[in-house]
C-alpha positions as CSV (number, residue, x, y, z in Angstrom):
1,X,-6.5,22.6,61.0
2,X,-7.0,23.6,64.6
3,X,-3.0,23.9,65.3
4,X,-2.4,20.1,64.1
5,X,-0.9,18.9,60.7
6,X,-3.3,17.6,58.1
7,X,-1.9,15.6,54.9
8,X,-3.7,15.7,51.5
9,X,-2.6,13.7,48.7
10,X,-0.3,10.7,49.0
11,X,3.4,10.1,48.8
12,X,4.8,12.0,45.7
13,X,1.9,13.9,44.8
14,X,2.7,17.5,43.9
15,X,2.2,20.4,46.1
16,X,-0.1,22.1,43.9
17,X,-2.4,20.8,41.4
18,X,-4.8,22.2,38.9
19,X,-6.0,22.2,35.4
20,X,-5.2,24.5,32.6
21,X,-8.0,25.8,30.2
22,X,-7.7,23.2,27.6
23,X,-8.3,20.4,30.3
24,X,-4.8,19.1,30.9
25,X,-3.5,18.5,34.4
26,X,-0.8,20.9,35.9
27,X,1.3,19.8,38.8
28,X,3.5,22.2,40.7
29,X,6.5,20.7,43.0
30,X,7.3,23.5,45.3
31,X,10.7,23.5,46.7
32,X,13.1,25.8,48.4
33,X,16.4,27.0,46.9
34,X,18.1,24.1,47.7
35,X,15.2,21.6,48.2
36,X,15.6,18.5,46.4
37,X,12.7,16.4,44.7
38,X,12.2,13.0,46.2
39,X,12.0,9.9,44.1
40,X,8.3,9.8,44.3
41,X,8.0,13.6,43.6
42,X,9.9,12.8,40.1
43,X,7.9,9.9,39.3
44,X,4.6,11.9,40.0
45,X,6.0,14.5,37.4
46,X,6.9,12.4,34.6
47,X,3.4,10.5,34.7
48,X,1.8,13.5,34.3
49,X,4.0,14.6,31.4
50,X,3.8,11.1,30.0
51,X,0.0,11.6,29.7
52,X,-0.1,15.2,28.4
53,X,0.1,17.2,31.2
54,X,2.3,20.2,32.6
55,X,4.4,19.4,35.3
56,X,7.8,20.8,37.1
57,X,9.5,21.8,40.0
58,X,9.2,25.5,41.1
59,X,11.6,27.2,43.8
60,X,9.5,30.8,43.2
61,X,6.8,32.8,41.0
62,X,9.0,33.4,38.2
63,X,9.5,29.5,37.6
64,X,6.0,29.0,37.6
65,X,5.8,31.9,35.0
66,X,8.6,30.9,32.8
67,X,7.1,27.1,32.4
68,X,3.8,28.4,31.9
69,X,4.9,30.8,29.5
70,X,7.0,27.7,27.4
71,X,4.2,25.8,27.7
72,X,2.0,28.2,25.8
73,X,5.0,29.0,23.0
74,X,5.1,25.3,22.6
75,X,1.2,24.7,22.0
76,X,1.5,27.7,19.3
77,X,4.3,26.0,17.6
78,X,2.7,22.7,17.4
79,X,-0.5,24.5,15.3
């Protein structure tokens, strides 16, 4: 903002947070092809999953589509 860095969230918080249509939390950690998750980021993703949310690492848009498709297929199998 105005040429200065502004930090949002807290250490470990995912880059993208959202809410799926069914109300579950969506957390996406975005990394470059060789980027590595920090311990706090791994813990946050695990916490979201533990409480029923969808959380994953994405290196490109294909990763997001694959993870969301896998989640949708899993929800169909649960019915």
